[in-house]
GUKE-77227 format. One record per atom (N, C-alpha, C): residue in one letter; atom name; x, y, z. Coordinates in steps of 0.05 Angstrom, whole numbers, plus 5000, padded with zeros to 4 digits. Example, Ala and Ser with C-alpha at 12.3 -4.5 7.8 and 13.67 -1.06 7.14 Angstrom:
BEGIN
<site setor="A" guke="N" xx="5264" yy="4886" zz="5156"/>
<site setor="A" guke="CA" xx="5246" yy="4910" zz="5156"/>
<site setor="A" guke="C" xx="5264" yy="4934" zz="5156"/>
<site setor="S" guke="N" xx="5257" yy="4955" zz="5142"/>
<site setor="S" guke="CA" xx="5273" yy="4979" zz="5143"/>
<site setor="S" guke="C" xx="5258" yy="5001" zz="5157"/>
This chain:
BEGIN
<site setor="M" guke="N" xx="9345" yy="9337" zz="2773"/>
<site setor="M" guke="CA" xx="9341" yy="9340" zz="2801"/>
<site setor="M" guke="C" xx="9315" yy="9327" zz="2809"/>
<site setor="F" guke="N" xx="9294" yy="9333" zz="2794"/>
<site setor="F" guke="CA" xx="9268" yy="9322" zz="2801"/>
<site setor="F" guke="C" xx="9267" yy="9291" zz="2796"/>
<site setor="E" guke="N" xx="9282" yy="9282" zz="2776"/>
<site setor="E" guke="CA" xx="9283" yy="9254" zz="2770"/>
<site setor="E" guke="C" xx="9296" yy="9239" zz="2794"/>
<site setor="L" guke="N" xx="9316" yy="9250" zz="2806"/>
<site setor="L" guke="CA" xx="9329" yy="9237" zz="2829"/>
<site setor="L" guke="C" xx="9310" yy="9236" zz="2853"/>
<site setor="M" guke="N" xx="9294" yy="9257" zz="2856"/>
<site setor="M" guke="CA" xx="9275" yy="9258" zz="2878"/>
<site setor="M" guke="C" xx="9253" yy="9237" zz="2873"/>
<site setor="A" guke="N" xx="9244" yy="9234" zz="2848"/>
<site setor="A" guke="CA" xx="9224" yy="9214" zz="2841"/>
<site setor="A" guke="C" xx="9235" yy="9186" zz="2845"/>
<site setor="L" guke="N" xx="9260" yy="9182" zz="2838"/>
<site setor="L" guke="CA" xx="9272" yy="9155" zz="2842"/>
<site setor="L" guke="C" xx="9274" yy="9149" zz="2871"/>
<site setor="A" guke="N" xx="9282" yy="9168" zz="2887"/>
<site setor="A" guke="CA" xx="9283" yy="9164" zz="2916"/>
<site setor="A" guke="C" xx="9256" yy="9158" zz="2928"/>
<site setor="A" guke="N" xx="9236" yy="9173" zz="2919"/>
<site setor="A" guke="CA" xx="9208" yy="9168" zz="2929"/>
<site setor="A" guke="C" xx="9199" yy="9140" zz="2921"/>
<site setor="A" guke="N" xx="9205" yy="9131" zz="2897"/>
<site setor="A" guke="CA" xx="9197" yy="9104" zz="2888"/>
<site setor="A" guke="C" xx="9211" yy="9083" zz="2905"/>
<site setor="G" guke="N" xx="9236" yy="9087" zz="2911"/>
<site setor="G" guke="CA" xx="9251" yy="9068" zz="2928"/>
<site setor="G" guke="C" xx="9240" yy="9067" zz="2956"/>
<site setor="V" guke="N" xx="9234" yy="9090" zz="2967"/>
<site setor="V" guke="CA" xx="9223" yy="9090" zz="2994"/>
<site setor="V" guke="C" xx="9195" yy="9077" zz="2995"/>
<site setor="A" guke="N" xx="9179" yy="9083" zz="2975"/>
<site setor="A" guke="CA" xx="9152" yy="9071" zz="2973"/>
<site setor="A" guke="C" xx="9154" yy="9041" zz="2970"/>
<site setor="G" guke="N" xx="9171" yy="9031" zz="2953"/>
<site setor="G" guke="CA" xx="9174" yy="9003" zz="2950"/>
<site setor="G" guke="C" xx="9185" yy="8989" zz="2974"/>
<site setor="G" guke="N" xx="9205" yy="9001" zz="2987"/>
<site setor="G" guke="CA" xx="9216" yy="8989" zz="3011"/>
<site setor="G" guke="C" xx="9197" yy="8989" zz="3034"/>
<site setor="W" guke="N" xx="9182" yy="9011" zz="3038"/>
<site setor="W" guke="CA" xx="9162" yy="9012" zz="3059"/>
<site setor="W" guke="C" xx="9140" yy="8992" zz="3054"/>
<site setor="G" guke="N" xx="9131" yy="8990" zz="3030"/>
<site setor="G" guke="CA" xx="9110" yy="8971" zz="3023"/>
<site setor="G" guke="C" xx="9119" yy="8942" zz="3028"/>
<site setor="Y" guke="N" xx="9144" yy="8936" zz="3021"/>
<site setor="Y" guke="CA" xx="9155" yy="8909" zz="3026"/>
<site setor="Y" guke="C" xx="9155" yy="8903" zz="3056"/>
<site setor="L" guke="N" xx="9167" yy="8921" zz="3071"/>
<site setor="L" guke="CA" xx="9170" yy="8916" zz="3100"/>
<site setor="L" guke="C" xx="9144" yy="8913" zz="3115"/>
<site setor="T" guke="N" xx="9125" yy="8931" zz="3109"/>
<site setor="T" guke="CA" xx="9100" yy="8930" zz="3123"/>
<site setor="T" guke="C" xx="9083" yy="8907" zz="3115"/>
<site setor="S" guke="N" xx="9083" yy="8900" zz="3089"/>
<site setor="S" guke="CA" xx="9066" yy="8877" zz="3081"/>
<site setor="S" guke="C" xx="9078" yy="8851" zz="3091"/>
<site setor="R" guke="N" xx="9104" yy="8848" zz="3091"/>
<site setor="R" guke="CA" xx="9117" yy="8824" zz="3102"/>
<site setor="R" guke="C" xx="9110" yy="8821" zz="3132"/>
<site setor="R" guke="N" xx="9113" yy="8842" zz="3147"/>
<site setor="R" guke="CA" xx="9107" yy="8841" zz="3175"/>
<site setor="R" guke="C" xx="9077" yy="8834" zz="3180"/>
<site setor="F" guke="N" xx="9059" yy="8846" zz="3164"/>
<site setor="F" guke="CA" xx="9031" yy="8841" zz="3167"/>
<site setor="F" guke="C" xx="9024" yy="8812" zz="3162"/>
<site setor="V" guke="N" xx="9035" yy="8802" zz="3140"/>
<site setor="V" guke="CA" xx="9030" yy="8774" zz="3133"/>
<site setor="V" guke="C" xx="9041" yy="8755" zz="3155"/>
<site setor="R" guke="N" xx="9065" yy="8760" zz="3165"/>
<site setor="R" guke="CA" xx="9076" yy="8743" zz="3185"/>
<site setor="R" guke="C" xx="9061" yy="8744" zz="3211"/>
<site setor="Q" guke="N" xx="9052" yy="8767" zz="3219"/>
<site setor="Q" guke="CA" xx="9039" yy="8769" zz="3245"/>
<site setor="Q" guke="C" xx="9009" yy="8764" zz="3244"/>
<site setor="R" guke="N" xx="8995" yy="8775" zz="3225"/>
<site setor="R" guke="CA" xx="8966" yy="8774" zz="3225"/>
<site setor="R" guke="C" xx="8954" yy="8752" zz="3207"/>
<site setor="L" guke="N" xx="8968" yy="8746" zz="3185"/>
<site setor="L" guke="CA" xx="8956" yy="8727" zz="3166"/>
<site setor="L" guke="C" xx="8970" yy="8700" zz="3166"/>
<site setor="R" guke="N" xx="8984" yy="8693" zz="3187"/>
<site setor="R" guke="CA" xx="8999" yy="8668" zz="3187"/>
<site setor="R" guke="C" xx="8982" yy="8643" zz="3186"/>
<site setor="F" guke="N" xx="8957" yy="8645" zz="3195"/>
<site setor="F" guke="CA" xx="8939" yy="8621" zz="3195"/>
<site setor="F" guke="C" xx="8919" yy="8622" zz="3172"/>
<site setor="V" guke="N" xx="8921" yy="8642" zz="3154"/>
<site setor="V" guke="CA" xx="8903" yy="8644" zz="3132"/>
<site setor="V" guke="C" xx="8915" yy="8629" zz="3108"/>
<site setor="D" guke="N" xx="8900" yy="8609" zz="3098"/>
<site setor="D" guke="CA" xx="8911" yy="8592" zz="3076"/>
<site setor="D" guke="C" xx="8912" yy="8607" zz="3050"/>
<site setor="A" guke="N" xx="8894" yy="8626" zz="3046"/>
<site setor="A" guke="CA" xx="8893" yy="8640" zz="3020"/>
<site setor="A" guke="C" xx="8918" yy="8656" zz="3014"/>
<site setor="V" guke="N" xx="8932" yy="8665" zz="3035"/>
<site setor="V" guke="CA" xx="8956" yy="8681" zz="3030"/>
<site setor="V" guke="C" xx="8979" yy="8664" zz="3021"/>
<site setor="K" guke="N" xx="8977" yy="8638" zz="3024"/>
<site setor="K" guke="CA" xx="8998" yy="8620" zz="3016"/>
<site setor="K" guke="C" xx="8996" yy="8610" zz="2987"/>
<site setor="K" guke="N" xx="8974" yy="8618" zz="2974"/>
<site setor="K" guke="CA" xx="8970" yy="8611" zz="2946"/>
<site setor="K" guke="C" xx="8989" yy="8628" zz="2928"/>
<site setor="P" guke="N" xx="8997" yy="8617" zz="2906"/>
<site setor="P" guke="CA" xx="9016" yy="8632" zz="2889"/>
<site setor="P" guke="C" xx="9005" yy="8658" zz="2877"/>
<site setor="V" guke="N" xx="8978" yy="8660" zz="2875"/>
<site setor="V" guke="CA" xx="8967" yy="8684" zz="2863"/>
<site setor="V" guke="C" xx="8964" yy="8707" zz="2883"/>
<site setor="A" guke="N" xx="8966" yy="8702" zz="2908"/>
<site setor="A" guke="CA" xx="8962" yy="8722" zz="2929"/>
<site setor="A" guke="C" xx="8981" yy="8746" zz="2926"/>
<site setor="P" guke="N" xx="9007" yy="8742" zz="2922"/>
<site setor="P" guke="CA" xx="9024" yy="8766" zz="2919"/>
<site setor="P" guke="C" xx="9018" yy="8782" zz="2894"/>
<site setor="V" guke="N" xx="9010" yy="8769" zz="2873"/>
<site setor="V" guke="CA" xx="9003" yy="8783" zz="2848"/>
<site setor="V" guke="C" xx="8979" yy="8801" zz="2852"/>
<site setor="V" guke="N" xx="8959" yy="8789" zz="2865"/>
<site setor="V" guke="CA" xx="8934" yy="8804" zz="2870"/>
<site setor="V" guke="C" xx="8939" yy="8828" zz="2889"/>
<site setor="A" guke="N" xx="8954" yy="8822" zz="2910"/>
<site setor="A" guke="CA" xx="8960" yy="8843" zz="2930"/>
<site setor="A" guke="C" xx="8976" yy="8866" zz="2917"/>
<site setor="G" guke="N" xx="8996" yy="8859" zz="2900"/>
<site setor="G" guke="CA" xx="9012" yy="8880" zz="2887"/>
<site setor="G" guke="C" xx="8996" yy="8896" zz="2867"/>
<site setor="A" guke="N" xx="8979" yy="8882" zz="2852"/>
<site setor="A" guke="CA" xx="8963" yy="8896" zz="2832"/>
<site setor="A" guke="C" xx="8942" yy="8915" zz="2845"/>
<site setor="V" guke="N" xx="8930" yy="8906" zz="2866"/>
<site setor="V" guke="CA" xx="8911" yy="8923" zz="2881"/>
<site setor="V" guke="C" xx="8925" yy="8947" zz="2893"/>
<site setor="A" guke="N" xx="8948" yy="8942" zz="2905"/>
<site setor="A" guke="CA" xx="8963" yy="8964" zz="2917"/>
<site setor="A" guke="C" xx="8971" yy="8985" zz="2896"/>
<site setor="A" guke="N" xx="8980" yy="8976" zz="2873"/>
<site setor="A" guke="CA" xx="8988" yy="8995" zz="2851"/>
<site setor="A" guke="C" xx="8964" yy="9010" zz="2841"/>
<site setor="L" guke="N" xx="8941" yy="8997" zz="2839"/>
<site setor="L" guke="CA" xx="8917" yy="9011" zz="2829"/>
<site setor="L" guke="C" xx="8907" yy="9031" zz="2850"/>
<site setor="V" guke="N" xx="8909" yy="9025" zz="2875"/>
<site setor="V" guke="CA" xx="8901" yy="9044" zz="2896"/>
<site setor="V" guke="C" xx="8921" yy="9067" zz="2898"/>
<site setor="A" guke="N" xx="8946" yy="9062" zz="2893"/>
<site setor="A" guke="CA" xx="8966" yy="9083" zz="2895"/>
<site setor="A" guke="C" xx="8967" yy="9101" zz="2870"/>
<site setor="A" guke="N" xx="8957" yy="9092" zz="2848"/>
<site setor="A" guke="CA" xx="8958" yy="9107" zz="2823"/>
<site setor="A" guke="C" xx="8944" yy="9134" zz="2825"/>
<site setor="P" guke="N" xx="8919" yy="9136" zz="2835"/>
<site setor="P" guke="CA" xx="8907" yy="9163" zz="2837"/>
<site setor="P" guke="C" xx="8921" yy="9181" zz="2856"/>
<site setor="V" guke="N" xx="8933" yy="9169" zz="2877"/>
<site setor="V" guke="CA" xx="8947" yy="9186" zz="2897"/>
<site setor="V" guke="C" xx="8972" yy="9198" zz="2885"/>
<site setor="V" guke="N" xx="8988" yy="9182" zz="2871"/>
<site setor="V" guke="CA" xx="9012" yy="9193" zz="2859"/>
<site setor="V" guke="C" xx="9007" yy="9211" zz="2835"/>
<site setor="A" guke="N" xx="8983" yy="9209" zz="2823"/>
<site setor="A" guke="CA" xx="8976" yy="9226" zz="2801"/>
<site setor="A" guke="C" xx="8972" yy="9255" zz="2811"/>
<site setor="L" guke="N" xx="8965" yy="9258" zz="2836"/>
<site setor="L" guke="CA" xx="8961" yy="9285" zz="2847"/>
<site setor="L" guke="C" xx="8987" yy="9298" zz="2856"/>
<site setor="L" guke="N" xx="9007" yy="9283" zz="2861"/>
<site setor="L" guke="CA" xx="9033" yy="9294" zz="2871"/>
<site setor="L" guke="C" xx="9050" yy="9303" zz="2847"/>
<site setor="P" guke="N" xx="9063" yy="9325" zz="2849"/>
<site setor="P" guke="CA" xx="9078" yy="9336" zz="2826"/>
<site setor="P" guke="C" xx="9104" yy="9322" zz="2819"/>
<site setor="V" guke="N" xx="9118" yy="9311" zz="2839"/>
<site setor="V" guke="CA" xx="9144" yy="9300" zz="2833"/>
<site setor="V" guke="C" xx="9143" yy="9271" zz="2825"/>
<site setor="V" guke="N" xx="9127" yy="9255" zz="2838"/>
<site setor="V" guke="CA" xx="9126" yy="9226" zz="2833"/>
<site setor="V" guke="C" xx="9107" yy="9220" zz="2811"/>
<site setor="G" guke="N" xx="9110" yy="9196" zz="2799"/>
<site setor="G" guke="CA" xx="9093" yy="9189" zz="2777"/>
<site setor="G" guke="C" xx="9083" yy="9160" zz="2779"/>
<site setor="V" guke="N" xx="9078" yy="9149" zz="2756"/>
<site setor="V" guke="CA" xx="9067" yy="9121" zz="2755"/>
<site setor="V" guke="C" xx="9088" yy="9101" zz="2765"/>
<site setor="G" guke="N" xx="9113" yy="9107" zz="2761"/>
<site setor="G" guke="CA" xx="9134" yy="9089" zz="2770"/>
<site setor="G" guke="C" xx="9134" yy="9085" zz="2800"/>
<site setor="T" guke="N" xx="9127" yy="9105" zz="2815"/>
<site setor="T" guke="CA" xx="9125" yy="9103" zz="2844"/>
<site setor="T" guke="C" xx="9102" yy="9084" zz="2851"/>
<site setor="A" guke="N" xx="9080" yy="9086" zz="2838"/>
<site setor="A" guke="CA" xx="9057" yy="9068" zz="2844"/>
<site setor="A" guke="C" xx="9065" yy="9039" zz="2837"/>
<site setor="V" guke="N" xx="9079" yy="9035" zz="2815"/>
<site setor="V" guke="CA" xx="9088" yy="9009" zz="2807"/>
<site setor="V" guke="C" xx="9108" yy="8998" zz="2827"/>
<site setor="A" guke="N" xx="9127" yy="9014" zz="2836"/>
<site setor="A" guke="CA" xx="9147" yy="9005" zz="2855"/>
<site setor="A" guke="C" xx="9133" yy="8998" zz="2882"/>
<site setor="F" guke="N" xx="9113" yy="9013" zz="2889"/>
<site setor="F" guke="CA" xx="9098" yy="9007" zz="2913"/>
<site setor="F" guke="C" xx="9083" yy="8980" zz="2910"/>
<site setor="G" guke="N" xx="9071" yy="8975" zz="2887"/>
<site setor="G" guke="CA" xx="9057" yy="8950" zz="2882"/>
<site setor="G" guke="C" xx="9076" yy="8926" zz="2882"/>
<site setor="V" guke="N" xx="9100" yy="8930" zz="2870"/>
<site setor="V" guke="CA" xx="9120" yy="8909" zz="2870"/>
<site setor="V" guke="C" xx="9130" yy="8903" zz="2898"/>
<site setor="G" guke="N" xx="9134" yy="8924" zz="2914"/>
<site setor="G" guke="CA" xx="9142" yy="8920" zz="2942"/>
<site setor="G" guke="C" xx="9121" yy="8905" zz="2958"/>
<site setor="I" guke="N" xx="9096" yy="8912" zz="2954"/>
<site setor="I" guke="CA" xx="9075" yy="8898" zz="2969"/>
<site setor="I" guke="C" xx="9074" yy="8869" zz="2960"/>
<site setor="G" guke="N" xx="9075" yy="8864" zz="2934"/>
<site setor="G" guke="CA" xx="9074" yy="8836" zz="2925"/>
<site setor="G" guke="C" xx="9098" yy="8820" zz="2935"/>
<site setor="A" guke="N" xx="9121" yy="8831" zz="2934"/>
<site setor="A" guke="CA" xx="9145" yy="8817" zz="2944"/>
<site setor="A" guke="C" xx="9143" yy="8812" zz="2974"/>
<site setor="G" guke="N" xx="9133" yy="8832" zz="2989"/>
<site setor="G" guke="CA" xx="9130" yy="8828" zz="3018"/>
<site setor="G" guke="C" xx="9110" yy="8807" zz="3025"/>
<site setor="V" guke="N" xx="9088" yy="8805" zz="3010"/>
<site setor="V" guke="CA" xx="9068" yy="8785" zz="3015"/>
<site setor="V" guke="C" xx="9080" yy="8757" zz="3009"/>
<site setor="A" guke="N" xx="9094" yy="8755" zz="2987"/>
<site setor="A" guke="CA" xx="9107" yy="8730" zz="2979"/>
<site setor="A" guke="C" xx="9127" yy="8721" zz="3001"/>
<site setor="R" guke="N" xx="9143" yy="8739" zz="3010"/>
<site setor="R" guke="CA" xx="9164" yy="8732" zz="3030"/>
<site setor="R" guke="C" xx="9151" yy="8726" zz="3057"/>
<site setor="G" guke="N" xx="9131" yy="8741" zz="3064"/>
<site setor="G" guke="CA" xx="9117" yy="8737" zz="3089"/>
<site setor="G" guke="C" xx="9103" yy="8710" zz="3089"/>
<site setor="A" guke="N" xx="9091" yy="8702" zz="3067"/>
<site setor="A" guke="CA" xx="9078" yy="8676" zz="3065"/>
<site setor="A" guke="C" xx="9099" yy="8653" zz="3067"/>
<site setor="R" guke="N" xx="9122" yy="8658" zz="3055"/>
<site setor="R" guke="CA" xx="9143" yy="8638" zz="3057"/>
<site setor="R" guke="C" xx="9154" yy="8636" zz="3085"/>
<site setor="D" guke="N" xx="9155" yy="8658" zz="3099"/>
<site setor="D" guke="CA" xx="9164" yy="8658" zz="3127"/>
<site setor="D" guke="C" xx="9145" yy="8642" zz="3145"/>
<site setor="T" guke="N" xx="9119" yy="8642" zz="3139"/>
<site setor="T" guke="CA" xx="9100" yy="8628" zz="3156"/>
<site setor="T" guke="C" xx="9101" yy="8598" zz="3152"/>
<site setor="T" guke="N" xx="9111" yy="8589" zz="3128"/>
<site setor="T" guke="CA" xx="9112" yy="8560" zz="3123"/>
<site setor="T" guke="C" xx="9138" yy="8548" zz="3132"/>
<site setor="S" guke="N" xx="9159" yy="8563" zz="3134"/>
<site setor="S" guke="CA" xx="9185" yy="8552" zz="3142"/>
<site setor="S" guke="C" xx="9186" yy="8549" zz="3172"/>
<site setor="P" guke="N" xx="9201" yy="8529" zz="3182"/>
<site setor="P" guke="CA" xx="9203" yy="8525" zz="3211"/>
<site setor="P" guke="C" xx="9218" yy="8549" zz="3224"/>
<site setor="P" guke="N" xx="9210" yy="8555" zz="3248"/>
<site setor="P" guke="CA" xx="9223" yy="8577" zz="3262"/>
<site setor="P" guke="C" xx="9253" yy="8571" zz="3268"/>
<site setor="T" guke="N" xx="9269" yy="8592" zz="3266"/>
<site setor="T" guke="CA" xx="9297" yy="8589" zz="3273"/>
<site setor="T" guke="C" xx="9302" yy="8599" zz="3301"/>
<site setor="L" guke="N" xx="9321" yy="8587" zz="3314"/>
<site setor="L" guke="CA" xx="9328" yy="8595" zz="3341"/>
<site setor="L" guke="C" xx="9351" yy="8613" zz="3343"/>
């Protein structure tokens, strides 16, 4: 039962991280050249996972997997948001 709750929490954390980071990169960082470099999503995801690790260590149900899922979501959102800023707008 607790494993299913932890899996759901990891999915929600990863999805929320993806959506918010993609939106932030598209709206706020669209003119920043550093976000378009290939290392930017890796750095963003690693920093997010490191920041989330102490927080999830205090919670009883979630674990390190949730922090990793959050970091992967942030990294994927940054990568997709940077790709959105370079592609031409669709009508």
